[in-house]
VOGU-3710 file (C-alpha; in Angstrom, 3 decimals, decimal comma):
1> xxxxxxxxxx> -0,015/0,037/-0,008  1,175/3,538/-0,539  -1,119/5,132/2,039  -0,906/5,200/5,764  -3,561/6,619/8,011  -2,250/8,031/11,297  -4,705/8,260/14,276  -5,124/11,522/16,139  -3,873/9,875/19,430  -0,455/9,312/17,812
11> xxxxxxxxxx> -0,419/12,919/16,538  -1,190/14,238/20,009  1,760/12,259/21,357  4,094/13,813/18,565  2,877/17,282/19,572  3,861/16,622/23,269  7,332/15,212/22,177  8,235/18,028/19,941  7,083/20,647/22,373  4,014/22,033/20,529
21> xxxxxxxxxx> 1,835/21,010/23,493  3,124/21,488/26,980  3,126/18,799/29,681  3,209/18,854/33,555  6,620/18,614/35,192  6,250/14,986/36,185  4,253/13,724/33,051  5,789/10,425/31,837  6,676/10,852/28,092  7,608/7,197/27,551
31> xxxxxxxxxx> 4,345/6,099/25,958  4,382/9,307/23,693  7,962/8,450/22,534  6,659/5,035/21,318  3,987/6,780/19,346  6,427/9,306/18,027  8,622/6,446/16,733  5,538/4,975/15,049  4,896/8,367/13,313  8,394/8,722/12,000
41> xxxxxxxxxx> 8,458/5,175/10,767  5,213/5,848/8,822  6,767/8,868/7,032  9,636/6,637/6,002  7,809/3,365/4,964  4,757/5,009/3,198  4,437/7,368/0,177  1,441/9,147/1,398  0,618/9,485/4,985  -2,843/10,927/5,816
51> xxxxxxxxxx> -5,068/11,815/8,784  -8,662/12,171/9,819  -9,514/15,921/10,695  -12,268/15,289/13,219  -10,904/17,350/16,242  -12,624/20,294/17,701  -12,459/23,360/15,520  -10,257/25,244/17,951  -7,611/22,531/17,675  -8,000/21,816/14,021
61> xxxxxxxxxx> -5,857/24,790/12,827  -2,975/24,150/15,073  -3,005/20,418/14,047  -2,878/21,367/10,317  0,099/23,633/10,983  1,947/21,052/13,070  1,482/18,363/10,439  1,628/20,051/7,152  3,220/16,909/5,648  0,065/15,152/6,037
71> xxxxxxxxxx> -3,015/15,058/3,623  -6,476/14,752/5,256  -9,211/12,387/4,262  -12,249/13,784/2,572  -15,337/11,887/3,580  -18,236/11,817/1,172  -21,789/12,762/2,251  -22,544/11,019/5,465  -19,697/8,295/5,171  -17,724/9,522/8,228
81> xxxxxxxxxx> -20,926/8,873/10,409  -21,346/5,601/8,778  -17,764/4,410/9,834  -18,390/5,680/13,371  -21,655/3,738/13,588  -20,101/0,618/12,333  -17,253/0,878/14,783  -19,724/1,405/17,508  -21,651/-1,693/16,462  -18,487/-3,751/16,413
91> xxxxxxxxxx> -17,139/-2,573/19,813  -20,244/-3,221/21,604  -19,700/-5,306/24,680  -15,901/-4,317/24,764  -16,011/-2,473/28,294  -14,399/-2,560/31,597  -16,049/-5,443/33,557  -14,977/-6,183/37,074  -16,478/-8,639/39,658  -15,162/-8,751/43,102
101> xxxxxxxxxx> -11,945/-7,112/42,208  -11,213/-9,453/39,182  -11,345/-8,113/35,602  -13,541/-10,443/33,547  -12,249/-12,183/30,461  -13,871/-10,105/27,798  -12,091/-8,217/25,071  -10,921/-5,340/27,391  -9,892/-7,760/30,181  -7,716/-9,721/27,802
111> xxxxxxxxxx> -6,168/-6,456/26,452  -5,327/-5,366/29,900  -3,851/-8,800/30,925  -1,597/-8,699/27,722  -0,297/-5,440/28,958  0,412/-6,848/32,420  -2,083/-4,399/33,862  -3,665/-6,437/36,615  -6,397/-3,943/37,627  -8,179/-4,676/40,937
121> xxxxxxxxxx> -9,999/-1,710/42,498  -10,251/-1,262/46,164  -12,312/0,885/48,527  -10,040/3,681/49,884  -10,950/6,048/52,822  -10,941/9,586/51,957  -12,408/12,387/54,161  -14,367/9,733/56,208  -15,842/8,240/53,075  -14,959/5,250/50,811
131> xxxxxxxxxx> -14,004/5,658/47,314  -13,565/2,843/44,717  -10,193/3,607/43,235  -7,945/1,915/40,759  -5,372/-0,383/42,121  -2,880/-2,392/40,149  -1,373/-5,809/41,531  2,275/-6,573/40,798  5,293/-7,888/42,562  7,556/-6,452/39,927
141> xxxxxxxxxx> 10,457/-4,069/40,734  12,668/-1,856/38,646  11,894/-1,096/35,023  9,086/-3,706/35,077  7,327/-1,554/37,686  8,182/1,701/35,977  6,279/0,754/32,853  2,918/1,083/34,767  2,745/4,786/34,694  3,284/5,422/30,894
151> xxxxxxxxxx> 0,775/2,579/30,191  -1,846/3,800/32,400  -1,244/7,450/31,324  -1,652/6,407/27,734  -5,117/4,879/28,425  -6,242/7,911/30,535  -4,976/10,104/27,589  -7,612/8,321/25,495  -10,376/10,238/27,461  -8,661/13,531/26,613
161> xxxxxxxxxx> -8,535/12,510/22,928  -12,355/11,746/23,258  -13,075/15,252/24,590  -10,802/16,873/22,011  -12,736/15,317/19,337  -15,854/17,066/20,760  -17,592/13,775/21,446  -19,493/12,810/24,590  -17,523/10,201/26,551  -18,963/6,748/26,960
171> xxxxxxxxxx> -18,920/6,082/30,767  -20,165/2,473/30,362  -18,680/-0,027/32,677  -19,819/-3,161/34,640  -18,850/-3,275/38,383  -20,196/-6,108/40,495  -19,682/-7,376/43,911  -18,923/-10,989/44,762  -22,670/-11,849/44,612  -23,010/-10,429/41,173
181> xxxxxxxxxx> -24,926/-7,276/42,231  -24,051/-3,893/40,643  -21,849/-1,603/42,568  -23,250/1,873/42,874  -22,457/5,074/44,612  -24,185/4,809/48,075  -24,666/8,081/50,056  -23,903/8,278/53,813  -26,714/6,879/56,067  -26,556/7,957/59,758
191> xxxxxxxxxx> -23,049/6,904/60,965  -22,253/4,741/58,028  -19,621/5,898/55,462  -20,660/6,918/51,928  -19,326/4,566/49,128  -18,518/6,502/45,977  -17,235/5,180/42,600  -13,965/7,181/42,227  -13,396/9,511/39,244  -10,299/7,617/38,216
201> xxxxxxxxxx> -12,389/4,388/37,726  -14,843/6,252/35,591  -12,074/7,967/33,568  -10,332/4,581/33,040  -13,459/2,902/31,703  -14,253/5,829/29,455  -10,576/5,873/28,043  -10,899/2,184/27,394  -14,300/2,556/25,517  -12,721/5,305/23,313
211> xxxxxxxxxx> -9,694/3,125/22,764  -11,680/0,170/21,413  -14,070/2,357/19,347  -11,386/4,396/17,581  -9,102/1,273/16,949  -11,899/-0,333/15,012  -12,775/2,931/13,338  -9,333/3,367/11,943  -9,199/-0,331/10,795  -12,595/0,260/8,981
221> xxxxxxxxxx> -11,334/3,367/7,168  -8,039/1,788/6,197  -9,848/-1,188/4,574  -12,194/1,164/2,715  -9,293/3,269/1,368  -6,785/0,409/0,770  -4,514/1,952/3,247  -2,664/0,840/6,400  -3,833/1,898/9,868  -1,075/3,237/12,214
231> xxxxxxxxxx> -2,590/3,824/15,544  -1,119/4,857/18,842  0,794/1,809/20,291  -1,578/1,630/23,360  -4,133/0,654/20,828  -1,988/-2,027/19,149  -2,746/-5,047/21,435  -6,396/-4,433/21,211  -6,151/-4,241/17,538  -4,153/-7,305/17,124
241> xxxxxxxxxx> -6,755/-9,335/19,205  -9,503/-7,885/17,045  -7,753/-8,963/13,838  -7,083/-12,476/14,939  -10,442/-13,070/16,600  -12,768/-11,213/14,257  -11,120/-10,514/10,932  -9,306/-13,811/10,203  -10,235/-17,435/10,005  -6,965/-19,021/11,384
251> xxxxxxxxxx> -5,983/-21,996/13,427  -5,023/-21,923/17,115  -1,313/-22,222/16,471  -1,154/-19,183/14,247  -3,476/-17,211/16,627  -1,162/-17,994/19,412  1,973/-16,981/17,419  0,348/-13,637/16,476  -0,764/-12,780/19,964  2,736/-13,684/21,434
261> xxxxxxxxxx> 3,888/-10,739/19,621  1,858/-8,368/21,785  1,778/-10,009/25,139  4,014/-8,307/27,718  7,076/-10,311/28,550  10,716/-9,591/29,119  11,736/-12,229/26,414  13,911/-11,258/23,434  12,335/-9,699/20,451  11,326/-12,045/17,690
271> xxxxxxxxxx> 14,250/-14,155/16,718  13,265/-14,777/13,164  12,623/-11,135/12,197  11,781/-10,232/8,683  9,621/-13,407/8,412  6,167/-14,493/7,940  3,833/-15,225/10,888  1,278/-17,652/9,339  -0,401/-16,242/6,239  -1,999/-13,073/7,517
281> xxxxxxxxxx> 0,911/-11,177/9,149  4,619/-10,443/8,800  7,304/-9,079/11,027  10,042/-6,492/9,964  12,927/-5,325/11,958  13,873/-1,631/11,998  16,086/0,635/14,037  14,371/2,776/16,785  13,868/5,387/13,963  13,246/8,165/16,578
291> xxxxxxxxxx> 16,705/7,586/18,172  18,397/7,370/14,816  16,823/10,616/13,569  17,256/12,438/16,789  20,991/11,632/17,026  21,302/12,923/13,513  19,156/16,101/13,831  19,995/16,865/17,422  16,417/17,108/18,851  12,994/15,472/18,405
301> xxxxxxxxxx> 11,581/18,577/16,820  14,403/18,740/14,262  14,311/14,951/13,796  10,737/15,268/12,367  12,030/17,734/9,850  15,014/15,590/9,057  12,722/12,487/8,291  10,590/14,625/6,071  13,652/15,583/4,087  15,140/12,140/3,564
311> xxxxxxxxxx> 11,947/10,158/3,063  12,023/11,062/-0,574  15,523/9,849/-1,151  16,131/7,118/-3,724  17,076/4,677/-0,950  13,867/5,273/0,959  11,847/4,908/-2,188  13,453/1,591/-2,975  12,744/0,390/0,435  9,073/1,380/0,343
321> xxxxxxxxxx> 8,712/-0,485/-3,055  9,899/-3,804/-1,348  7,583/-3,241/1,691  4,698/-2,575/-0,612  5,239/-5,837/-2,513  5,347/-7,793/0,887  2,173/-6,137/1,885  0,559/-6,927/-1,544  1,363/-10,682/-0,877  -0,222/-10,554/2,525
331> xxxxxxxxxx> -3,402/-8,891/1,266  -3,733/-11,112/-1,810  -3,771/-14,319/0,304  -0,881/-15,668/-1,798  1,803/-15,450/0,786  2,134/-19,105/1,513  2,007/-20,194/-2,054  4,632/-17,498/-2,903  6,838/-18,363/0,081  10,008/-18,512/-2,025
341> xxxxxxxxxx> 9,206/-15,273/-3,585  8,403/-13,738/-0,134  11,825/-14,805/1,286  13,536/-12,991/-1,553  11,408/-9,821/-0,936  12,210/-9,889/2,875  16,041/-10,280/1,924  15,803/-7,324/-0,394  13,985/-5,316/2,106  16,476/-6,057/4,679
351> xxxxxxxxxx> 19,496/-5,043/2,396  17,691/-1,804/1,232  16,744/-0,709/4,667  20,293/-1,331/5,994  21,603/0,880/3,141  19,074/3,607/3,913  19,484/3,777/7,588  23,286/3,415/7,709  23,671/6,115/4,980  22,061/8,711/7,318
361> xxxxxxxxxx> 23,379/7,458/10,614  25,657/9,558/12,866  29,273/8,734/12,307  29,980/5,172/13,389  26,619/4,729/15,232  24,878/1,488/14,475  21,448/2,255/13,651  20,326/-1,226/14,526  21,952/-1,027/18,001  18,539/-0,740/19,466
371> xxxxxxxxxx> 15,785/-2,080/17,204  12,096/-2,784/17,124  9,837/-5,313/15,320  6,924/-3,738/13,452  4,064/-6,298/12,730  1,996/-6,060/9,562  -1,364/-7,681/10,204  -4,087/-8,173/7,689  -7,657/-9,119/7,860  -11,061/-8,571/6,206
381> xxxxxxxxxx> -14,259/-6,977/7,559  -16,174/-8,342/4,468  -15,024/-11,826/4,822  -15,089/-12,148/8,583  -17,680/-13,079/11,201  -18,849/-9,425/11,260  -19,493/-9,227/7,544  -23,239/-8,930/7,773  -22,967/-5,708/9,640  -20,570/-3,851/7,501
391> xxxxxxxxxx> -19,779/-5,969/4,347  -21,764/-3,433/2,118  -19,188/-0,608/2,937  -16,272/-2,385/1,142  -15,361/-3,450/-2,387  -15,059/-7,206/-3,079  -11,311/-7,812/-2,657  -10,744/-5,262/0,075  -8,652/-6,086/3,141  -7,615/-4,047/6,157
401> xxxxxxxxxx> -3,997/-3,818/7,202  -2,529/-2,404/10,254  1,196/-1,698/11,205  1,514/-2,650/14,967  4,085/-2,530/17,575  4,409/-3,670/21,222  4,328/-0,754/23,544  5,293/-2,780/26,543  8,521/-3,922/24,869  9,318/-0,339/23,856
411> xxxxxxxxxx> 8,976/0,734/27,579  11,053/-2,124/28,743  14,110/-1,404/26,445  13,891/2,454/27,226  16,672/2,119/29,833  19,076/0,768/27,343  18,873/4,034/25,426  21,137/5,787/27,793  21,894/9,388/26,905  19,546/9,096/23,896
421> xxxxxxxxxx> 16,686/8,809/26,266  17,327/12,336/27,525  17,869/13,619/24,039  14,417/12,392/23,008  12,868/14,417/25,820  14,897/17,535/25,007  12,121/19,279/23,007  9,162/18,924/25,454  7,850/22,053/26,965  6,975/21,936/30,695
431> xxxxxxxxxx> 4,096/24,114/31,996  2,801/24,284/35,646  4,370/24,238/39,041  6,397/21,208/40,521  3,510/20,439/42,696  1,096/20,042/39,765  0,932/16,218/39,992  0,197/14,086/36,922  -1,339/10,537/37,261  0,760/7,940/38,974
441> xxxxxxxxxx> -0,828/4,496/39,550  -0,967/2,827/42,844  0,691/-0,494/42,922  0,019/-3,053/45,627  1,913/-6,307/46,108  -0,188/-9,330/45,067  -0,135/-10,677/48,633  -1,916/-7,548/49,970  -4,848/-7,868/47,691  -7,323/-9,092/50,327
451> xxxxxxxxxx> -6,023/-7,196/53,267  -8,301/-5,063/55,270  -7,524/-1,954/57,201  -9,530/0,956/58,695  -8,661/2,884/55,667  -8,887/0,185/52,951  -11,009/-2,765/52,006  -11,284/-5,108/48,981  -13,949/-4,684/46,280  -16,593/-7,201/47,442
//
């Protein structure tokens, strides 16, 4: 494909990284840096990178200025609303559902578990009343523990994206006690304490609802326009599960292989990079492009300009041709039959990408010193189990394709960046006083999950 569609959540992250939108002093930029890398990758790997202009009018002009390199999609008649309605139908039932402190095994529950976010709300005493607040359970230490702040921040940022789009948040959630009874806010009666559902629980649920809705929306638009959906990495695990469970007819072994790419582990990146994963996905290994470009340009702001300059070089164009041929094989369904040809394509891509990234690297720096795996995943709304609801929207041989990455692995390898990590944060603009506190998740050791105290009790 020649086109990549970038979601607004990614663009918001880029604006924070390059300093166009200020952040609080202790805002964790790590999740944004993963999205920033995805954005720069899209500029290099695709000829035409486009966006959906559906932000509030007061934000629209700024976004157009900040991303002048992007074209915008022109929706015909009422087609934009048709995509939104279809995405809403397909995301029904994908909401936060918790019973007695356990997240249930639905689409959202599996998504959270893949990210190693073991959410278990608890009643916490504040000002003589109990509030149901988000708690995470983990016995991790070090970088494994540090990943929780950027992951949770990225989910809460989804609610901000929802509001910036001028849409009313969907506050739907399912909170049940151990008897299966709905948990609701209970006002104080005589000497009893009030029990109030905390604002963080509500915001977390609404952020997840927007995440699922918009992930499917961009996959729908990508299929219609024969393009690739590039969404914020916090949405990628959800999209991966949606593709393998709803848009593909694949066996359990292939399903397991695909989902393993997105489940949060400390294992090494895929050993057989630049290879097929079954017949509906492929993996390509690239440098951490944000680090490569920032070392060359000096700052994230200038790195974006640098990538826009070199993306039209002969080497970049040759690399895109090979990637386009790989994607065509995936979408045509002929990848397995053409396995010999595909091996040749992957080898050519590897050689061409090496030439490109090393040509523009800084001095003797190895651009592949820190690398990531990008997963191209294909599926069809028209040919899937959801076809009856949306099939009329697509041409006969249309397929959806998404370029995905594992945000948890991005966060886990962040410490290995050394001084580059500071350089990647050098363009951010800080606004507010040091006591303006951003969100930081509360993490309890697993063994304390059922502990009761005068100020805390489990969600029962």
